[in-house]
C-alpha atoms as an extended CHARMM CRD file, in Angstrom:
* protein
*
       250  EXT
         1         1  MET       CA            107.0810000000      117.4880000000       90.7030000000  PROA      1               0.0000000000
         2         2  SER       CA            109.6460000000      114.8240000000       89.7810000000  PROA      2               0.0000000000
         3         3  VAL       CA            108.7430000000      111.2820000000       88.8100000000  PROA      3               0.0000000000
         4         4  LEU       CA            110.5900000000      109.9190000000       91.8480000000  PROA      4               0.0000000000
         5         5  VAL       CA            108.5950000000      112.0720000000       94.2660000000  PROA      5               0.0000000000
         6         6  LEU       CA            105.3340000000      111.0810000000       92.5850000000  PROA      6               0.0000000000
         7         7  ALA       CA            106.3200000000      107.4090000000       92.8260000000  PROA      7               0.0000000000
         8         8  LEU       CA            107.0830000000      107.7390000000       96.5370000000  PROA      8               0.0000000000
         9         9  ILE       CA            103.7970000000      109.5240000000       97.3020000000  PROA      9               0.0000000000
        10        10  ALA       CA            101.7140000000      107.0610000000       95.2710000000  PROA      10              0.0000000000
        11        11  GLY       CA            103.5300000000      104.1170000000       96.8300000000  PROA      11              0.0000000000
        12        12  ALA       CA            102.8630000000      105.3730000000      100.3400000000  PROA      12              0.0000000000
        13        13  LEU       CA             99.1330000000      105.7000000000       99.5780000000  PROA      13              0.0000000000
        14        14  VAL       CA             99.0020000000      102.1950000000       98.0770000000  PROA      14              0.0000000000
        15        15  GLY       CA            100.6910000000      100.7210000000      101.1400000000  PROA      15              0.0000000000
        16        16  LEU       CA             98.4220000000      102.6670000000      103.4740000000  PROA      16              0.0000000000
        17        17  ALA       CA             95.3470000000      101.2580000000      101.7220000000  PROA      17              0.0000000000
        18        18  LEU       CA             96.6100000000       97.6760000000      101.8080000000  PROA      18              0.0000000000
        19        19  GLY       CA             97.6840000000       97.8600000000      105.4310000000  PROA      19              0.0000000000
        20        20  ALA       CA             94.4810000000       99.4970000000      106.6530000000  PROA      20              0.0000000000
        21        21  LEU       CA             91.8940000000       97.8600000000      104.3950000000  PROA      21              0.0000000000
        22        22  GLY       CA             93.4290000000       94.5670000000      103.2740000000  PROA      22              0.0000000000
        23        23  GLY       CA             93.0080000000       95.5820000000       99.6460000000  PROA      23              0.0000000000
        24        24  GLY       CA             92.6360000000       98.4760000000       97.2840000000  PROA      24              0.0000000000
        25        25  GLY       CA             96.3230000000       98.9820000000       96.6610000000  PROA      25              0.0000000000
        26        26  SER       CA             96.1070000000       97.8970000000       93.0450000000  PROA      26              0.0000000000
        27        27  VAL       CA             93.0770000000      100.1010000000       92.4200000000  PROA      27              0.0000000000
        28        28  LEU       CA             95.2700000000      103.0510000000       93.3210000000  PROA      28              0.0000000000
        29        29  ALA       CA             98.4980000000      101.6650000000       91.8610000000  PROA      29              0.0000000000
        30        30  VAL       CA             97.2610000000      101.0360000000       88.3160000000  PROA      30              0.0000000000
        31        31  PRO       CA             95.8630000000      104.5770000000       87.7070000000  PROA      31              0.0000000000
        32        32  ALA       CA             98.9470000000      106.1230000000       89.3630000000  PROA      32              0.0000000000
        33        33  LEU       CA            101.2900000000      104.1110000000       87.1610000000  PROA      33              0.0000000000
        34        34  ILE       CA             99.3570000000      105.0130000000       84.0050000000  PROA      34              0.0000000000
        35        35  TYR       CA             98.4100000000      108.6500000000       84.5560000000  PROA      35              0.0000000000
        36        36  LEU       CA            101.1610000000      109.9170000000       86.8670000000  PROA      36              0.0000000000
        37        37  LEU       CA            104.1580000000      107.8110000000       85.8490000000  PROA      37              0.0000000000
        38        38  GLY       CA            103.4680000000      107.1390000000       82.1600000000  PROA      38              0.0000000000
        39        39  PHE       CA            103.3010000000      103.3240000000       82.1540000000  PROA      39              0.0000000000
        40        40  PRO       CA            101.3430000000      101.6280000000       79.3280000000  PROA      40              0.0000000000
        41        41  PRO       CA             98.2070000000       99.8890000000       80.7200000000  PROA      41              0.0000000000
        42        42  ALA       CA             99.5620000000       96.3550000000       80.1680000000  PROA      42              0.0000000000
        43        43  ALA       CA            102.8550000000       97.1760000000       81.8920000000  PROA      43              0.0000000000
        44        44  ALA       CA            100.9910000000       99.0200000000       84.6650000000  PROA      44              0.0000000000
        45        45  THR       CA             98.9260000000       95.9460000000       85.5540000000  PROA      45              0.0000000000
        46        46  THR       CA            102.0690000000       93.8100000000       85.7720000000  PROA      46              0.0000000000
        47        47  ALA       CA            103.9370000000       96.4320000000       87.8000000000  PROA      47              0.0000000000
        48        48  SER       CA            100.9080000000       96.7110000000       90.0770000000  PROA      48              0.0000000000
        49        49  LEU       CA            101.0670000000       92.9990000000       90.7900000000  PROA      49              0.0000000000
        50        50  ILE       CA            104.7300000000       93.2740000000       91.7650000000  PROA      50              0.0000000000
        51        51  ILE       CA            103.9730000000       96.1710000000       94.1020000000  PROA      51              0.0000000000
        52        52  VAL       CA            100.8930000000       94.5380000000       95.6070000000  PROA      52              0.0000000000
        53        53  THR       CA            102.6180000000       91.1760000000       96.1200000000  PROA      53              0.0000000000
        54        54  ALA       CA            105.5070000000       92.6880000000       98.0800000000  PROA      54              0.0000000000
        55        55  THR       CA            103.2700000000       95.0210000000      100.0640000000  PROA      55              0.0000000000
        56        56  SER       CA            100.5320000000       92.5060000000      100.8610000000  PROA      56              0.0000000000
        57        57  LEU       CA            103.0610000000       89.9830000000      102.1910000000  PROA      57              0.0000000000
        58        58  THR       CA            104.3930000000       92.6950000000      104.5090000000  PROA      58              0.0000000000
        59        59  ALA       CA            100.9060000000       93.6640000000      105.6630000000  PROA      59              0.0000000000
        60        60  LEU       CA             99.9330000000       89.9820000000      106.0770000000  PROA      60              0.0000000000
        61        61  TYR       CA            102.8240000000       89.4920000000      108.4770000000  PROA      61              0.0000000000
        62        62  ALA       CA            101.7450000000       92.5420000000      110.4830000000  PROA      62              0.0000000000
        63        63  HSD       CA             98.1240000000       91.3670000000      110.7460000000  PROA      63              0.0000000000
        64        64  ALA       CA             99.0930000000       87.7630000000      111.5080000000  PROA      64              0.0000000000
        65        65  ARG       CA            101.0670000000       88.9600000000      114.5260000000  PROA      65              0.0000000000
        66        66  THR       CA             97.8630000000       90.3630000000      116.0440000000  PROA      66              0.0000000000
        67        67  GLY       CA             95.6810000000       87.3450000000      115.2030000000  PROA      67              0.0000000000
        68        68  ASN       CA             93.6130000000       89.0020000000      112.4630000000  PROA      68              0.0000000000
        69        69  VAL       CA             94.0860000000       86.2450000000      109.8600000000  PROA      69              0.0000000000
        70        70  ARG       CA             91.5660000000       83.3740000000      109.5080000000  PROA      70              0.0000000000
        71        71  TRP       CA             93.9710000000       80.9080000000      107.8990000000  PROA      71              0.0000000000
        72        72  LYS       CA             91.4730000000       78.1640000000      107.0170000000  PROA      72              0.0000000000
        73        73  ALA       CA             89.0380000000       80.4010000000      105.1500000000  PROA      73              0.0000000000
        74        74  GLY       CA             91.8350000000       82.4170000000      103.5830000000  PROA      74              0.0000000000
        75        75  ALA       CA             93.5960000000       79.3050000000      102.3020000000  PROA      75              0.0000000000
        76        76  LEU       CA             90.3370000000       78.0710000000      100.7470000000  PROA      76              0.0000000000
        77        77  PHE       CA             89.7590000000       81.4190000000       99.0480000000  PROA      77              0.0000000000
        78        78  ALA       CA             93.3260000000       81.5340000000       97.7990000000  PROA      78              0.0000000000
        79        79  ALA       CA             93.4560000000       77.9390000000       96.5460000000  PROA      79              0.0000000000
        80        80  ALA       CA             90.2510000000       78.3830000000       94.5460000000  PROA      80              0.0000000000
        81        81  GLY       CA             91.6480000000       81.4620000000       92.8350000000  PROA      81              0.0000000000
        82        82  LEU       CA             95.1000000000       80.2240000000       91.8090000000  PROA      82              0.0000000000
        83        83  LEU       CA             94.2220000000       78.5500000000       88.4910000000  PROA      83              0.0000000000
        84        84  PRO       CA             91.7700000000       81.2840000000       87.3790000000  PROA      84              0.0000000000
        85        85  ALA       CA             94.4050000000       83.9180000000       88.2200000000  PROA      85              0.0000000000
        86        86  ALA       CA             97.0610000000       82.1460000000       86.1470000000  PROA      86              0.0000000000
        87        87  ALA       CA             94.7350000000       81.5560000000       83.1720000000  PROA      87              0.0000000000
        88        88  ALA       CA             93.3860000000       85.1070000000       83.1220000000  PROA      88              0.0000000000
        89        89  GLY       CA             96.8880000000       86.5040000000       83.4930000000  PROA      89              0.0000000000
        90        90  ALA       CA             97.9690000000       84.6780000000       80.3430000000  PROA      90              0.0000000000
        91        91  ALA       CA             94.9520000000       86.0460000000       78.4480000000  PROA      91              0.0000000000
        92        92  ALA       CA             95.3170000000       89.6520000000       79.5950000000  PROA      92              0.0000000000
        93        93  SER       CA             98.1220000000       90.5110000000       77.1680000000  PROA      93              0.0000000000
        94        94  ARG       CA             95.8300000000       89.7280000000       74.2100000000  PROA      94              0.0000000000
        95        95  LEU       CA             93.1630000000       92.3030000000       75.1220000000  PROA      95              0.0000000000
        96        96  PRO       CA             93.1280000000       95.8850000000       73.7320000000  PROA      96              0.0000000000
        97        97  GLN       CA             94.3070000000       98.4910000000       76.2420000000  PROA      97              0.0000000000
        98        98  PRO       CA             91.0320000000      100.5210000000       76.2360000000  PROA      98              0.0000000000
        99        99  VAL       CA             89.1500000000       97.3110000000       77.0890000000  PROA      99              0.0000000000
       100       100  LEU       CA             91.4380000000       96.6610000000       80.0500000000  PROA      100             0.0000000000
       101       101  THR       CA             91.0150000000      100.2430000000       81.2720000000  PROA      101             0.0000000000
       102       102  ALA       CA             87.2150000000      100.1500000000       80.9750000000  PROA      102             0.0000000000
       103       103  ALA       CA             87.0130000000       96.7470000000       82.6720000000  PROA      103             0.0000000000
       104       104  PHE       CA             89.2000000000       97.9720000000       85.5020000000  PROA      104             0.0000000000
       105       105  ALA       CA             86.9700000000      101.0340000000       85.9710000000  PROA      105             0.0000000000
       106       106  ALA       CA             83.8370000000       98.8570000000       86.0750000000  PROA      106             0.0000000000
       107       107  VAL       CA             85.3170000000       96.5310000000       88.6930000000  PROA      107             0.0000000000
       108       108  ALA       CA             86.4720000000       99.4620000000       90.8230000000  PROA      108             0.0000000000
       109       109  ALA       CA             82.9660000000      100.9650000000       90.7320000000  PROA      109             0.0000000000
       110       110  LEU       CA             81.4240000000       97.6060000000       91.6810000000  PROA      110             0.0000000000
       111       111  ALA       CA             83.8050000000       97.2800000000       94.6150000000  PROA      111             0.0000000000
       112       112  ALA       CA             82.9520000000      100.7980000000       95.8080000000  PROA      112             0.0000000000
       113       113  VAL       CA             79.2070000000      100.1450000000       95.7230000000  PROA      113             0.0000000000
       114       114  THR       CA             79.7090000000       96.8530000000       97.5510000000  PROA      114             0.0000000000
       115       115  MET       CA             81.7240000000       98.5060000000      100.2970000000  PROA      115             0.0000000000
       116       116  LEU       CA             79.0920000000      101.2150000000      100.7750000000  PROA      116             0.0000000000
       117       117  ARG       CA             76.3680000000       98.6620000000      101.4230000000  PROA      117             0.0000000000
       118       118  PRO       CA             75.5830000000       97.8340000000      105.0810000000  PROA      118             0.0000000000
       119       119  SER       CA             77.4360000000       94.7890000000      106.4030000000  PROA      119             0.0000000000
       120       120  ARG       CA             75.6880000000       91.6870000000      107.6790000000  PROA      120             0.0000000000
       121       121  ALA       CA             76.0410000000       90.3980000000      111.1770000000  PROA      121             0.0000000000
       122       122  THR       CA             79.5280000000       89.2090000000      111.9670000000  PROA      122             0.0000000000
       123       123  ALA       CA             80.6590000000       85.6620000000      112.6010000000  PROA      123             0.0000000000
       124       124  ASP       CA             81.7350000000       84.1600000000      115.9020000000  PROA      124             0.0000000000
       125       125  PRO       CA             85.3700000000       85.2670000000      116.3270000000  PROA      125             0.0000000000
       126       126  ALA       CA             86.2330000000       81.8560000000      117.7780000000  PROA      126             0.0000000000
       127       127  THR       CA             85.5420000000       80.1380000000      114.4510000000  PROA      127             0.0000000000
       128       128  ASP       CA             86.8000000000       80.5550000000      110.9270000000  PROA      128             0.0000000000
       129       129  GLY       CA             83.2650000000       81.2570000000      109.7160000000  PROA      129             0.0000000000
       130       130  ALA       CA             84.0740000000       79.4630000000      106.4700000000  PROA      130             0.0000000000
       131       131  LYS       CA             81.3100000000       78.2210000000      104.1760000000  PROA      131             0.0000000000
       132       132  PRO       CA             83.3050000000       76.0650000000      101.7420000000  PROA      132             0.0000000000
       133       133  ALA       CA             81.1380000000       76.3890000000       98.6160000000  PROA      133             0.0000000000
       134       134  LYS       CA             80.7310000000       80.1490000000       98.9240000000  PROA      134             0.0000000000
       135       135  ALA       CA             84.3790000000       80.6620000000       99.8130000000  PROA      135             0.0000000000
       136       136  ALA       CA             85.6010000000       78.5850000000       96.8590000000  PROA      136             0.0000000000
       137       137  GLY       CA             83.2470000000       80.2330000000       94.3520000000  PROA      137             0.0000000000
       138       138  THR       CA             84.0870000000       83.7360000000       95.4650000000  PROA      138             0.0000000000
       139       139  GLY       CA             87.7930000000       82.9130000000       95.5600000000  PROA      139             0.0000000000
       140       140  ALA       CA             87.7450000000       81.6460000000       91.9660000000  PROA      140             0.0000000000
       141       141  GLY       CA             86.0850000000       84.8260000000       90.7470000000  PROA      141             0.0000000000
       142       142  LEU       CA             88.5780000000       87.0150000000       92.5750000000  PROA      142             0.0000000000
       143       143  GLY       CA             91.4550000000       84.9940000000       91.1470000000  PROA      143             0.0000000000
       144       144  ALA       CA             90.2100000000       85.5680000000       87.5930000000  PROA      144             0.0000000000
       145       145  LEU       CA             89.9800000000       89.3270000000       88.2040000000  PROA      145             0.0000000000
       146       146  THR       CA             93.4870000000       89.3530000000       89.6360000000  PROA      146             0.0000000000
       147       147  GLY       CA             94.9450000000       87.7190000000       86.5720000000  PROA      147             0.0000000000
       148       148  LEU       CA             92.9920000000       89.7760000000       84.0510000000  PROA      148             0.0000000000
       149       149  LEU       CA             93.2330000000       93.2560000000       85.5350000000  PROA      149             0.0000000000
       150       150  GLY       CA             96.3670000000       93.1260000000       87.6560000000  PROA      150             0.0000000000
       151       151  VAL       CA             94.4490000000       93.6830000000       90.8730000000  PROA      151             0.0000000000
       152       152  GLY       CA             95.2340000000       91.8060000000       94.0500000000  PROA      152             0.0000000000
       153       153  GLY       CA             91.5210000000       91.2790000000       94.6810000000  PROA      153             0.0000000000
       154       154  GLY       CA             91.5520000000       92.5070000000       98.2520000000  PROA      154             0.0000000000
       155       155  PHE       CA             89.1780000000       95.3870000000       97.5620000000  PROA      155             0.0000000000
       156       156  LEU       CA             86.6160000000       92.7420000000       96.5710000000  PROA      156             0.0000000000
       157       157  ALA       CA             87.7810000000       90.0560000000       99.0070000000  PROA      157             0.0000000000
       158       158  VAL       CA             87.1360000000       92.2430000000      102.0520000000  PROA      158             0.0000000000
       159       159  PRO       CA             83.4810000000       92.9660000000      101.1790000000  PROA      159             0.0000000000
       160       160  ALA       CA             83.0330000000       89.2900000000      100.2220000000  PROA      160             0.0000000000
       161       161  LEU       CA             84.4370000000       88.0680000000      103.5270000000  PROA      161             0.0000000000
       162       162  VAL       CA             82.2210000000       90.5140000000      105.4160000000  PROA      162             0.0000000000
       163       163  THR       CA             78.9900000000       89.9200000000      103.4810000000  PROA      163             0.0000000000
       164       164  VAL       CA             79.2910000000       86.2990000000      102.2750000000  PROA      164             0.0000000000
       165       165  LEU       CA             81.1600000000       84.7210000000      105.1930000000  PROA      165             0.0000000000
       166       166  ALA       CA             80.0840000000       87.2300000000      107.8800000000  PROA      166             0.0000000000
       167       167  PHE       CA             83.6010000000       88.0880000000      109.0770000000  PROA      167             0.0000000000
       168       168  GLU       CA             84.1390000000       91.1010000000      111.3140000000  PROA      168             0.0000000000
       169       169  MET       CA             86.0800000000       93.8680000000      109.5710000000  PROA      169             0.0000000000
       170       170  GLN       CA             89.4520000000       93.3060000000      111.2500000000  PROA      170             0.0000000000
       171       171  ALA       CA             89.4610000000       89.5830000000      110.4010000000  PROA      171             0.0000000000
       172       172  ALA       CA             88.3170000000       90.3110000000      106.8430000000  PROA      172             0.0000000000
       173       173  VAL       CA             91.1960000000       92.7590000000      106.3520000000  PROA      173             0.0000000000
       174       174  GLY       CA             93.8180000000       90.3610000000      107.6690000000  PROA      174             0.0000000000
       175       175  THR       CA             92.4770000000       87.3150000000      105.8200000000  PROA      175             0.0000000000
       176       176  SER       CA             92.1300000000       89.1520000000      102.5270000000  PROA      176             0.0000000000
       177       177  LEU       CA             95.8770000000       89.8140000000      102.5500000000  PROA      177             0.0000000000
       178       178  LEU       CA             96.5160000000       86.0710000000      102.3730000000  PROA      178             0.0000000000
       179       179  VAL       CA             94.2340000000       85.8780000000       99.3330000000  PROA      179             0.0000000000
       180       180  VAL       CA             95.8470000000       88.9190000000       97.7190000000  PROA      180             0.0000000000
       181       181  SER       CA             99.3550000000       87.5280000000       98.1590000000  PROA      181             0.0000000000
       182       182  ALA       CA             98.5140000000       84.1240000000       96.6810000000  PROA      182             0.0000000000
       183       183  ASN       CA             96.5110000000       85.4760000000       93.7160000000  PROA      183             0.0000000000
       184       184  SER       CA             99.1410000000       88.0720000000       92.8460000000  PROA      184             0.0000000000
       185       185  LEU       CA            101.9470000000       85.5060000000       92.8720000000  PROA      185             0.0000000000
       186       186  ALA       CA             99.9380000000       83.1310000000       90.6510000000  PROA      186             0.0000000000
       187       187  SER       CA             99.1780000000       85.8800000000       88.1520000000  PROA      187             0.0000000000
       188       188  LEU       CA            102.7690000000       87.1360000000       88.0780000000  PROA      188             0.0000000000
       189       189  ALA       CA            103.9530000000       83.6500000000       87.1330000000  PROA      189             0.0000000000
       190       190  THR       CA            102.1580000000       83.9710000000       83.7790000000  PROA      190             0.0000000000
       191       191  ARG       CA            103.1380000000       87.5740000000       82.9970000000  PROA      191             0.0000000000
       192       192  GLY       CA            106.8170000000       87.3310000000       82.0890000000  PROA      192             0.0000000000
       193       193  ALA       CA            106.2690000000       89.1290000000       78.7900000000  PROA      193             0.0000000000
       194       194  GLY       CA            104.4660000000       91.9650000000       80.5530000000  PROA      194             0.0000000000
       195       195  THR       CA            107.6310000000       93.3010000000       82.1890000000  PROA      195             0.0000000000
       196       196  ALA       CA            108.9550000000       94.8160000000       78.9320000000  PROA      196             0.0000000000
       197       197  GLY       CA            107.4670000000       98.2950000000       79.5170000000  PROA      197             0.0000000000
       198       198  ILE       CA            108.3630000000       98.5530000000       83.2090000000  PROA      198             0.0000000000
       199       199  ASP       CA            110.7390000000      101.2670000000       84.4070000000  PROA      199             0.0000000000
       200       200  TRP       CA            112.4510000000       99.6020000000       87.3570000000  PROA      200             0.0000000000
       201       201  THR       CA            113.9920000000      102.8770000000       88.5470000000  PROA      201             0.0000000000
       202       202  VAL       CA            110.4310000000      104.0560000000       89.2310000000  PROA      202             0.0000000000
       203       203  LEU       CA            108.9870000000      100.7390000000       90.3630000000  PROA      203             0.0000000000
       204       204  GLY       CA            111.6610000000      100.1980000000       93.0340000000  PROA      204             0.0000000000
       205       205  PRO       CA            110.9830000000      103.3950000000       95.0290000000  PROA      205             0.0000000000
       206       206  PHE       CA            107.2240000000      102.9520000000       94.5080000000  PROA      206             0.0000000000
       207       207  THR       CA            107.3660000000       99.4530000000       96.0180000000  PROA      207             0.0000000000
       208       208  GLY       CA            109.6160000000      100.5020000000       98.8900000000  PROA      208             0.0000000000
       209       209  ALA       CA            107.2900000000      103.3490000000       99.8620000000  PROA      209             0.0000000000
       210       210  ALA       CA            104.2980000000      101.0030000000       99.6410000000  PROA      210             0.0000000000
       211       211  ILE       CA            105.9150000000       98.4870000000      102.0100000000  PROA      211             0.0000000000
       212       212  LEU       CA            106.6000000000      101.2160000000      104.5760000000  PROA      212             0.0000000000
       213       213  GLY       CA            103.0770000000      102.5760000000      104.1230000000  PROA      213             0.0000000000
       214       214  ALA       CA            101.5890000000       99.1600000000      104.8860000000  PROA      214             0.0000000000
       215       215  TRP       CA            102.9150000000       99.3300000000      108.4520000000  PROA      215             0.0000000000
       216       216  ASP       CA            101.3250000000      102.7490000000      108.9260000000  PROA      216             0.0000000000
       217       217  GLY       CA             98.0790000000      101.3920000000      107.4660000000  PROA      217             0.0000000000
       218       218  LYS       CA             98.0570000000       98.5640000000      109.9970000000  PROA      218             0.0000000000
       219       219  ARG       CA             98.4050000000      101.0810000000      112.8330000000  PROA      219             0.0000000000
       220       220  LEU       CA             95.6570000000      103.2540000000      111.3110000000  PROA      220             0.0000000000
       221       221  ALA       CA             93.2790000000      100.2770000000      111.1410000000  PROA      221             0.0000000000
       222       222  ALA       CA             93.6710000000       99.7880000000      114.8900000000  PROA      222             0.0000000000
       223       223  LYS       CA             92.6300000000      103.3860000000      115.6080000000  PROA      223             0.0000000000
       224       224  VAL       CA             89.8280000000      104.0660000000      113.0980000000  PROA      224             0.0000000000
       225       225  THR       CA             86.5300000000      102.2040000000      112.8000000000  PROA      225             0.0000000000
       226       226  GLY       CA             86.1700000000       99.7250000000      109.9620000000  PROA      226             0.0000000000
       227       227  THR       CA             83.0330000000      101.4320000000      108.6610000000  PROA      227             0.0000000000
       228       228  LEU       CA             84.7680000000      104.7960000000      108.3230000000  PROA      228             0.0000000000
       229       229  LEU       CA             87.7030000000      103.1940000000      106.5050000000  PROA      229             0.0000000000
       230       230  GLN       CA             85.3780000000      101.3500000000      104.1310000000  PROA      230             0.0000000000
       231       231  HSD       CA             83.2840000000      104.3950000000      103.2580000000  PROA      231             0.0000000000
       232       232  THR       CA             86.2630000000      106.6940000000      102.8040000000  PROA      232             0.0000000000
       233       233  PHE       CA             87.9430000000      104.2470000000      100.4770000000  PROA      233             0.0000000000
       234       234  ALA       CA             84.7090000000      103.5350000000       98.5770000000  PROA      234             0.0000000000
       235       235  VAL       CA             84.3070000000      107.2320000000       97.7100000000  PROA      235             0.0000000000
       236       236  MET       CA             87.8980000000      107.2830000000       96.4660000000  PROA      236             0.0000000000
       237       237  LEU       CA             87.2080000000      104.2030000000       94.3470000000  PROA      237             0.0000000000
       238       238  LEU       CA             84.1730000000      105.7870000000       92.7180000000  PROA      238             0.0000000000
       239       239  ALA       CA             86.2030000000      108.8430000000       91.7340000000  PROA      239             0.0000000000
       240       240  VAL       CA             88.9910000000      106.7050000000       90.2490000000  PROA      240             0.0000000000
       241       241  ALA       CA             86.4850000000      104.5340000000       88.3880000000  PROA      241             0.0000000000
       242       242  ALA       CA             84.7160000000      107.5410000000       86.8630000000  PROA      242             0.0000000000
       243       243  PHE       CA             87.9930000000      109.0870000000       85.6920000000  PROA      243             0.0000000000
       244       244  MET       CA             89.2480000000      105.8440000000       84.1150000000  PROA      244             0.0000000000
       245       245  LEU       CA             85.9350000000      105.1000000000       82.4060000000  PROA      245             0.0000000000
       246       246  ILE       CA             85.8260000000      108.5580000000       80.8430000000  PROA      246             0.0000000000
       247       247  ASP       CA             89.4150000000      108.1090000000       79.6710000000  PROA      247             0.0000000000
       248       248  ALA       CA             88.6510000000      104.7130000000       78.1280000000  PROA      248             0.0000000000
       249       249  LEU       CA             85.5920000000      105.9760000000       76.2430000000  PROA      249             0.0000000000
       250       250  THR       CA             87.1160000000      109.2000000000       74.8580000000  PROA      250             0.0000000000
């Protein structure tokens, strides 16, 4: 199978995840870029941020049109994560590649376990449901992970919005895309040197397919229950995490 076809298939899956779940695109993008498309880990995390930024902005627009974005809580999450994302992004290039791979695997496994746990009661849809201290603290942590590992943070933001701020699933998905977009942009601003190993002839089709997939993901989210989406994606995350951890340790 050609590299272009692999890039298009992987991009479509990344977009589908972001559009349907509000996150998880980077958890699929980074392994695909490394193991399917031959990117070095450092370049893969930067390329992932480019893909996730473009795709999450597209998915955010789609969710905003249907009222699934809690702007107040999302802005608080995003603002708290901007500086940690920028600082961690600058530090990421100094870490050994096996360390980055192992850390990414650990975070993916943590996200999967979190998404498999039962959700708490949901918030009143008429309110933002924001608890400022919890939102800011969680947002800062997600920002640091975004910068360090090249993840948008949505695969952790969605469980955090559901469990910490008691959002219903649809609002958590839409709001997380605002957080993902802001954190990814902040991290990209500090990663200029990380673009050296990027093959733009592969990244372009990958990103285009991801953007188109995000629209399909939004439509899928309207037809399938949030719990089924969460559990399906969590199982996929555990498999990816196990594979990457084994690779990092061998």
